[in-house]
N, CA, C and O atoms as CSV, one atom per row, in Angstrom:
chain,resi,resn,atom,element,x,y,z
A,1,MET,N,N,-31.285,66.338,15.867
A,1,MET,CA,C,-30.597,67.346,15.162
A,1,MET,C,C,-29.500,68.037,15.821
A,1,MET,O,O,-28.499,68.291,15.152
A,2,ARG,N,N,-29.571,68.461,17.355
A,2,ARG,CA,C,-29.040,69.021,18.283
A,2,ARG,C,C,-27.691,68.360,18.803
A,2,ARG,O,O,-26.555,68.834,18.835
A,3,SER,N,N,-28.184,67.082,19.211
A,3,SER,CA,C,-27.229,66.308,19.320
A,3,SER,C,C,-25.859,66.051,17.721
A,3,SER,O,O,-24.632,65.965,17.771
A,4,ARG,N,N,-26.225,66.033,17.255
A,4,ARG,CA,C,-25.522,65.603,15.459
A,4,ARG,C,C,-24.607,67.027,15.688
A,4,ARG,O,O,-23.384,66.978,15.812
A,5,TYR,N,N,-25.213,68.024,15.717
A,5,TYR,CA,C,-24.807,69.825,15.798
A,5,TYR,C,C,-23.658,69.488,16.644
A,5,TYR,O,O,-22.555,69.371,16.111
A,6,SER,N,N,-23.811,69.308,18.001
A,6,SER,CA,C,-23.192,69.040,19.062
A,6,SER,C,C,-21.793,67.994,18.318
A,6,SER,O,O,-20.673,68.504,18.349
A,7,ALA,N,N,-21.907,66.930,17.843
A,7,ALA,CA,C,-20.923,66.344,17.772
A,7,ALA,C,C,-19.888,66.686,16.528
A,7,ALA,O,O,-18.758,66.254,16.301
A,8,PHE,N,N,-20.548,67.441,15.954
A,8,PHE,CA,C,-19.809,68.277,15.041
A,8,PHE,C,C,-19.021,69.137,15.447
A,8,PHE,O,O,-17.926,69.171,14.885
A,9,VAL,N,N,-19.312,70.179,16.614
A,9,VAL,CA,C,-18.429,70.952,17.389
A,9,VAL,C,C,-17.218,70.278,18.186
A,9,VAL,O,O,-16.090,70.663,18.496
A,10,LEU,N,N,-17.819,69.307,18.345
A,10,LEU,CA,C,-16.742,68.569,19.373
A,10,LEU,C,C,-15.719,67.638,18.454
A,10,LEU,O,O,-14.648,67.143,18.806
A,11,GLY,N,N,-16.280,67.565,17.364
A,11,GLY,CA,C,-15.251,66.328,16.388
A,11,GLY,C,C,-15.333,65.354,16.652
A,11,GLY,O,O,-14.316,64.666,16.559
A,12,ARG,N,N,-16.659,64.701,17.159
A,12,ARG,CA,C,-16.792,63.606,17.110
A,12,ARG,C,C,-17.361,62.582,16.049
A,12,ARG,O,O,-18.533,62.304,15.795
A,13,ALA,N,N,-16.291,62.146,15.554
A,13,ALA,CA,C,-16.935,61.438,14.146
A,13,ALA,C,C,-17.294,60.045,14.355
A,13,ALA,O,O,-17.619,59.370,13.379
A,14,ASP,N,N,-17.266,59.463,15.707
A,14,ASP,CA,C,-17.816,58.132,16.009
A,14,ASP,C,C,-19.337,58.522,15.970
A,14,ASP,O,O,-20.126,57.861,15.294
A,15,TYR,N,N,-19.769,59.708,16.778
A,15,TYR,CA,C,-20.964,59.811,17.117
A,15,TYR,C,C,-21.560,59.927,15.767
A,15,TYR,O,O,-22.258,58.945,15.514
A,16,LEU,N,N,-21.517,60.764,14.862
A,16,LEU,CA,C,-22.244,61.197,13.796
A,16,LEU,C,C,-22.087,59.736,13.040
A,16,LEU,O,O,-23.091,59.251,12.519
A,17,LEU,N,N,-20.986,59.123,12.989
A,17,LEU,CA,C,-21.545,57.818,11.948
A,17,LEU,C,C,-22.239,56.940,12.554
A,17,LEU,O,O,-22.905,56.177,11.854
A,18,SER,N,N,-22.271,56.825,13.787
A,18,SER,CA,C,-23.324,55.853,14.331
A,18,SER,C,C,-24.634,56.221,14.219
A,18,SER,O,O,-25.476,55.324,14.161
A,19,THR,N,N,-24.951,57.299,14.179
A,19,THR,CA,C,-26.305,57.850,13.825
A,19,THR,C,C,-26.296,58.358,12.470
A,19,THR,O,O,-26.797,59.456,12.230
A,20,TRP,N,N,-25.858,57.774,11.721
A,20,TRP,CA,C,-25.870,57.956,10.288
A,20,TRP,C,C,-26.535,56.438,9.513
A,20,TRP,O,O,-25.834,55.429,9.601
A,21,HIS,N,N,-27.829,56.352,8.807
A,21,HIS,CA,C,-28.051,55.786,7.955
A,21,HIS,C,C,-27.039,54.665,7.394
A,21,HIS,O,O,-26.023,55.113,6.863
A,22,PRO,N,N,-27.183,53.278,7.441
A,22,PRO,CA,C,-26.000,52.652,7.000
A,22,PRO,C,C,-26.442,52.810,5.341
A,22,PRO,O,O,-25.417,52.698,4.670
A,23,ASP,N,N,-27.316,52.973,4.715
A,23,ASP,CA,C,-27.233,53.228,3.240
A,23,ASP,C,C,-26.383,54.413,2.791
A,23,ASP,O,O,-25.669,54.431,1.788
A,24,THR,N,N,-26.530,55.250,3.536
A,24,THR,CA,C,-26.053,56.892,3.113
A,24,THR,C,C,-25.021,56.966,3.777
A,24,THR,O,O,-24.446,58.013,3.478
A,25,ARG,N,N,-24.262,56.177,4.827
A,25,ARG,CA,C,-23.220,56.564,5.691
A,25,ARG,C,C,-21.994,56.408,5.119
A,25,ARG,O,O,-21.739,55.323,4.597
A,26,PRO,N,N,-20.827,57.673,5.113
A,26,PRO,CA,C,-19.733,57.677,4.656
A,26,PRO,C,C,-18.597,56.820,5.563
A,26,PRO,O,O,-18.482,56.722,6.785
A,27,ALA,N,N,-17.802,56.239,4.460
A,27,ALA,CA,C,-16.852,55.222,5.499
A,27,ALA,C,C,-15.844,56.074,6.583
A,27,ALA,O,O,-15.290,55.537,7.543
A,28,GLU,N,N,-15.737,57.409,6.251
A,28,GLU,CA,C,-14.789,57.918,7.494
A,28,GLU,C,C,-15.307,59.769,7.387
A,28,GLU,O,O,-16.168,60.114,6.577
A,29,LEU,N,N,-14.905,60.363,7.942
A,29,LEU,CA,C,-15.340,61.913,8.231
A,29,LEU,C,C,-14.054,62.697,8.647
A,29,LEU,O,O,-13.214,62.379,9.488
A,30,GLN,N,N,-14.112,63.816,7.835
A,30,GLN,CA,C,-12.740,64.552,7.971
A,30,GLN,C,C,-13.125,65.782,8.468
A,30,GLN,O,O,-13.910,66.387,7.737
A,31,PHE,N,N,-12.795,66.353,9.535
A,31,PHE,CA,C,-13.509,67.670,10.106
A,31,PHE,C,C,-12.290,69.086,9.707
A,31,PHE,O,O,-11.074,69.003,9.876
A,32,ASP,N,N,-12.835,69.982,9.306
A,32,ASP,CA,C,-12.124,71.310,8.776
A,32,ASP,C,C,-11.347,71.451,9.865
A,32,ASP,O,O,-11.973,71.056,10.849
A,33,THR,N,N,-10.048,71.911,10.199
A,33,THR,CA,C,-9.788,72.753,11.299
A,33,THR,C,C,-9.775,73.914,11.013
A,33,THR,O,O,-9.760,74.389,9.878
A,34,GLY,N,N,-9.783,74.722,12.479
A,34,GLY,CA,C,-9.768,75.989,12.289
A,34,GLY,C,C,-11.241,76.443,12.071
A,34,GLY,O,O,-11.394,77.665,12.089
A,35,VAL,N,N,-12.289,75.728,11.879
A,35,VAL,CA,C,-13.690,76.152,11.756
A,35,VAL,C,C,-14.386,76.098,13.372
A,35,VAL,O,O,-14.467,75.130,14.129
A,36,ARG,N,N,-14.884,77.643,13.592
A,36,ARG,CA,C,-15.372,77.346,14.788
A,36,ARG,C,C,-16.790,77.968,14.978
A,36,ARG,O,O,-17.050,79.156,14.789
A,37,TRP,N,N,-17.685,76.994,15.382
A,37,TRP,CA,C,-18.826,76.603,15.326
A,37,TRP,C,C,-19.842,77.928,16.444
A,37,TRP,O,O,-19.855,77.898,17.675
A,38,LEU,N,N,-20.490,78.832,15.681
A,38,LEU,CA,C,-21.344,80.065,16.176
A,38,LEU,C,C,-22.573,79.394,17.029
A,38,LEU,O,O,-22.846,79.837,18.144
A,39,GLY,N,N,-23.183,78.478,16.542
A,39,GLY,CA,C,-24.637,78.487,16.948
A,39,GLY,C,C,-25.437,77.535,15.867
A,39,GLY,O,O,-25.028,77.415,14.712
A,40,LEU,N,N,-26.445,76.967,16.283
A,40,LEU,CA,C,-27.318,76.241,15.674
A,40,LEU,C,C,-28.847,76.753,15.738
A,40,LEU,O,O,-29.434,76.537,16.798
A,41,GLU,N,N,-29.345,77.221,15.006
A,41,GLU,CA,C,-30.939,77.658,14.829
A,41,GLU,C,C,-31.666,76.757,13.800
A,41,GLU,O,O,-31.507,76.685,12.581
A,42,VAL,N,N,-32.650,75.976,14.763
A,42,VAL,CA,C,-33.922,75.072,13.834
A,42,VAL,C,C,-34.752,75.641,13.539
A,42,VAL,O,O,-35.420,76.119,14.455
A,43,ARG,N,N,-35.152,75.895,12.227
A,43,ARG,CA,C,-36.043,76.606,11.679
A,43,ARG,C,C,-37.493,75.934,11.696
A,43,ARG,O,O,-38.532,76.530,11.979
A,44,ALA,N,N,-37.358,74.319,11.273
A,44,ALA,CA,C,-38.625,73.767,11.241
A,44,ALA,C,C,-38.501,72.475,11.134
A,44,ALA,O,O,-37.731,72.017,10.290
A,45,ALA,N,N,-39.386,71.478,12.140
A,45,ALA,CA,C,-39.369,69.948,12.477
A,45,ALA,C,C,-40.223,69.277,12.119
A,45,ALA,O,O,-41.203,69.522,12.822
A,46,ARG,N,N,-40.488,68.368,11.240
A,46,ARG,CA,C,-41.639,67.568,10.996
A,46,ARG,C,C,-41.486,66.114,11.034
A,46,ARG,O,O,-40.579,65.634,10.355
A,47,GLU,N,N,-42.298,65.273,11.783
A,47,GLU,CA,C,-42.247,64.044,11.837
A,47,GLU,C,C,-43.590,63.302,11.202
A,47,GLU,O,O,-44.700,63.749,11.492
A,48,GLU,N,N,-43.480,62.378,10.496
A,48,GLU,CA,C,-44.268,61.548,9.972
A,48,GLU,C,C,-43.905,60.323,9.951
A,48,GLU,O,O,-43.182,59.794,9.107
A,49,GLY,N,N,-44.418,59.812,10.919
A,49,GLY,CA,C,-44.375,58.049,11.141
A,49,GLY,C,C,-42.692,58.059,11.733
A,49,GLY,O,O,-42.075,58.647,12.621
A,50,ASP,N,N,-42.376,57.003,10.630
A,50,ASP,CA,C,-40.816,56.933,11.263
A,50,ASP,C,C,-39.937,57.560,10.099
A,50,ASP,O,O,-38.875,57.011,9.806
A,51,HIS,N,N,-40.428,58.888,9.321
A,51,HIS,CA,C,-39.845,59.766,8.653
A,51,HIS,C,C,-39.621,61.232,9.197
A,51,HIS,O,O,-40.618,61.719,9.729
A,52,ALA,N,N,-38.600,61.945,9.163
A,52,ALA,CA,C,-38.358,63.239,9.944
A,52,ALA,C,C,-37.822,64.057,9.189
A,52,ALA,O,O,-37.025,63.502,8.434
A,53,THR,N,N,-37.921,65.432,9.012
A,53,THR,CA,C,-36.680,66.319,8.322
A,53,THR,C,C,-36.811,67.909,9.333
A,53,THR,O,O,-37.778,68.527,9.777
A,54,VAL,N,N,-35.749,68.065,9.372
A,54,VAL,CA,C,-35.424,68.936,10.286
A,54,VAL,C,C,-34.640,70.346,9.449
A,54,VAL,O,O,-33.427,70.145,9.387
A,55,GLU,N,N,-34.949,71.350,8.971
A,55,GLU,CA,C,-34.144,72.627,8.527
A,55,GLU,C,C,-33.754,73.393,9.348
A,55,GLU,O,O,-34.365,74.012,10.219
A,56,PHE,N,N,-32.752,73.363,9.088
A,56,PHE,CA,C,-31.972,74.207,10.568
A,56,PHE,C,C,-30.658,75.283,9.564
A,56,PHE,O,O,-30.303,75.072,8.404
A,57,VAL,N,N,-30.243,76.253,10.367
A,57,VAL,CA,C,-28.895,77.238,9.898
A,57,VAL,C,C,-27.876,76.793,10.782
A,57,VAL,O,O,-28.197,76.867,11.968
A,58,ALA,N,N,-26.796,76.376,10.558
A,58,ALA,CA,C,-25.756,76.277,11.509
A,58,ALA,C,C,-24.759,77.547,11.173
A,58,ALA,O,O,-24.560,77.911,10.014
A,59,ARG,N,N,-24.243,78.088,12.150
A,59,ARG,CA,C,-23.105,79.632,11.934
A,59,ARG,C,C,-21.833,79.060,12.190
A,59,ARG,O,O,-21.579,78.335,13.151
A,60,SER,N,N,-21.081,79.390,11.346
A,60,SER,CA,C,-19.415,79.189,11.985
A,60,SER,C,C,-18.382,80.192,11.219
A,60,SER,O,O,-18.771,80.902,10.291
A,61,LYS,N,N,-17.374,80.194,11.565
A,61,LYS,CA,C,-16.390,81.054,11.446
A,61,LYS,C,C,-15.128,80.024,11.450
A,61,LYS,O,O,-14.727,79.189,12.262
A,62,TRP,N,N,-14.574,80.574,9.850
A,62,TRP,CA,C,-13.539,79.433,9.253
A,62,TRP,C,C,-12.560,80.809,8.684
A,62,TRP,O,O,-13.042,81.850,8.237
A,63,GLY,N,N,-11.026,80.498,8.835
A,63,GLY,CA,C,-10.488,81.612,8.584
A,63,GLY,C,C,-10.701,83.023,8.371
A,63,GLY,O,O,-10.278,83.666,7.410
A,64,GLY,N,N,-11.337,83.426,9.263
A,64,GLY,CA,C,-11.928,84.899,9.985
A,64,GLY,C,C,-12.857,85.397,9.291
A,64,GLY,O,O,-12.999,86.620,9.252
A,65,ARG,N,N,-13.903,84.316,8.416
A,65,ARG,CA,C,-15.018,84.576,7.413
A,65,ARG,C,C,-16.041,83.787,8.440
A,65,ARG,O,O,-15.905,82.697,8.995
A,66,ALA,N,N,-17.017,84.659,8.479
A,66,ALA,CA,C,-18.588,84.398,8.910
A,66,ALA,C,C,-19.265,83.110,7.808
A,66,ALA,O,O,-18.992,83.326,6.627
A,67,THR,N,N,-20.067,81.877,8.060
A,67,THR,CA,C,-20.117,81.210,6.769
A,67,THR,C,C,-21.389,80.948,7.904
A,67,THR,O,O,-21.513,81.181,9.106
A,68,ARG,N,N,-22.236,80.348,6.875
A,68,ARG,CA,C,-23.731,79.346,7.171
A,68,ARG,C,C,-24.136,78.477,6.582
A,68,ARG,O,O,-24.389,78.710,5.400
A,69,LEU,N,N,-24.362,77.230,7.054
A,69,LEU,CA,C,-25.081,76.298,6.504
A,69,LEU,C,C,-26.647,75.781,6.636
A,69,LEU,O,O,-27.044,75.241,7.669
A,70,HIS,N,N,-27.292,75.946,5.765
A,70,HIS,CA,C,-28.546,76.016,5.540
A,70,HIS,C,C,-29.269,75.124,5.085
A,70,HIS,O,O,-29.724,75.425,3.981
A,71,GLU,N,N,-29.685,73.793,5.596
A,71,GLU,CA,C,-30.024,72.946,5.246
A,71,GLU,C,C,-31.376,72.111,5.602
A,71,GLU,O,O,-32.060,72.470,6.561
A,72,VAL,N,N,-31.830,70.741,4.632
A,72,VAL,CA,C,-33.145,70.466,5.502
A,72,VAL,C,C,-32.618,68.950,5.383
A,72,VAL,O,O,-32.150,68.608,4.297
A,73,SER,N,N,-32.657,68.221,6.214
A,73,SER,CA,C,-32.133,67.015,6.558
A,73,SER,C,C,-33.013,66.121,6.568
A,73,SER,O,O,-34.050,66.625,6.999
A,74,ARG,N,N,-33.171,64.898,6.285
A,74,ARG,CA,C,-33.912,63.611,6.062
A,74,ARG,C,C,-33.657,62.741,7.141
A,74,ARG,O,O,-32.440,62.736,7.329
A,75,PHE,N,N,-34.262,61.973,7.970
A,75,PHE,CA,C,-33.915,61.182,8.957
A,75,PHE,C,C,-34.975,60.050,8.996
A,75,PHE,O,O,-36.168,60.329,8.876
A,76,VAL,N,N,-34.576,58.857,9.153
A,76,VAL,CA,C,-35.600,58.040,9.443
A,76,VAL,C,C,-35.633,57.056,10.634
A,76,VAL,O,O,-34.499,56.950,11.101
A,77,ARG,N,N,-36.478,56.352,11.241
A,77,ARG,CA,C,-36.495,55.610,12.523
A,77,ARG,C,C,-36.257,54.078,12.189
A,77,ARG,O,O,-37.020,53.323,11.587
A,78,LEU,N,N,-34.997,53.806,12.735
A,78,LEU,CA,C,-34.872,52.084,12.558
A,78,LEU,C,C,-34.881,51.877,13.662
A,78,LEU,O,O,-34.215,52.646,14.356
A,79,ALA,N,N,-35.905,50.340,14.589
A,79,ALA,CA,C,-35.686,49.739,15.686
A,79,ALA,C,C,-35.836,51.135,16.993
A,79,ALA,O,O,-35.140,51.137,18.008
A,80,GLY,N,N,-36.527,51.859,16.779
A,80,GLY,CA,C,-36.660,52.874,17.872
A,80,GLY,C,C,-35.459,54.141,17.861
A,80,GLY,O,O,-35.422,54.984,18.758
A,81,ARG,N,N,-34.475,54.127,16.675
A,81,ARG,CA,C,-33.730,55.129,16.571
A,81,ARG,C,C,-33.509,55.801,15.761
A,81,ARG,O,O,-33.217,55.236,14.707
A,82,TRP,N,N,-33.511,57.449,15.755
A,82,TRP,CA,C,-33.272,57.788,14.518
A,82,TRP,C,C,-31.852,58.059,13.995
A,82,TRP,O,O,-30.937,58.391,14.748
A,83,PHE,N,N,-31.712,57.898,12.648
A,83,PHE,CA,C,-30.708,57.988,11.738
A,83,PHE,C,C,-30.774,59.012,10.911
A,83,PHE,O,O,-31.933,59.368,10.698
A,84,TYR,N,N,-29.728,59.791,10.210
A,84,TYR,CA,C,-29.699,60.387,9.847
A,84,TYR,C,C,-29.601,59.949,7.926
A,84,TYR,O,O,-28.776,59.140,7.502
A,85,LEU,N,N,-30.417,60.537,7.197
A,85,LEU,CA,C,-30.326,59.438,5.832
A,85,LEU,C,C,-29.594,60.847,4.844
A,85,LEU,O,O,-28.788,60.489,3.985
A,86,ASP,N,N,-29.801,62.015,4.936
A,86,ASP,CA,C,-29.411,62.447,3.690
A,86,ASP,C,C,-29.921,64.466,4.072
A,86,ASP,O,O,-30.774,64.829,4.882
A,87,GLY,N,N,-29.271,65.149,3.400
A,87,GLY,CA,C,-29.644,66.682,3.589
A,87,GLY,C,C,-29.464,67.665,2.288
A,87,GLY,O,O,-28.393,67.561,1.689
A,88,LYS,N,N,-30.415,68.601,1.810
A,88,LYS,CA,C,-30.108,69.175,0.937
A,88,LYS,C,C,-30.203,70.570,1.299
A,88,LYS,O,O,-31.060,70.883,2.124
A,89,PHE,N,N,-29.397,71.514,0.771
A,89,PHE,CA,C,-28.604,72.351,0.650
A,89,PHE,C,C,-29.298,74.071,0.684
A,89,PHE,O,O,-29.281,74.769,-0.330
A,90,ARG,N,N,-29.790,74.484,1.812
A,90,ARG,CA,C,-30.612,75.801,0.517
A,90,ARG,C,C,-29.912,77.099,0.865
A,90,ARG,O,O,-29.108,77.233,1.788
A,91,THR,N,N,-30.329,78.089,-0.020
A,91,THR,CA,C,-29.349,79.349,0.084
A,91,THR,C,C,-30.306,80.311,0.693
A,91,THR,O,O,-29.946,81.459,0.953
């Protein structure tokens, strides 16, 4: 999760797409210009065999306004590597 957050901060679409499960991966990613990422808080992580969930809050500033993204992400391990499946937003 931390590596994917860092990839968002650095605008590394190549890394994000390579760590996204092929069944749910978009064809491309576009980043919002002007977003300044402020931090990541991992609130919970649970691993059960080859499946895992991570609850996190990522804070950012966009257009002078502070925002936060609260999500529970699902991951699956394939051939020893973790891949992002999807996430559900929390409020």
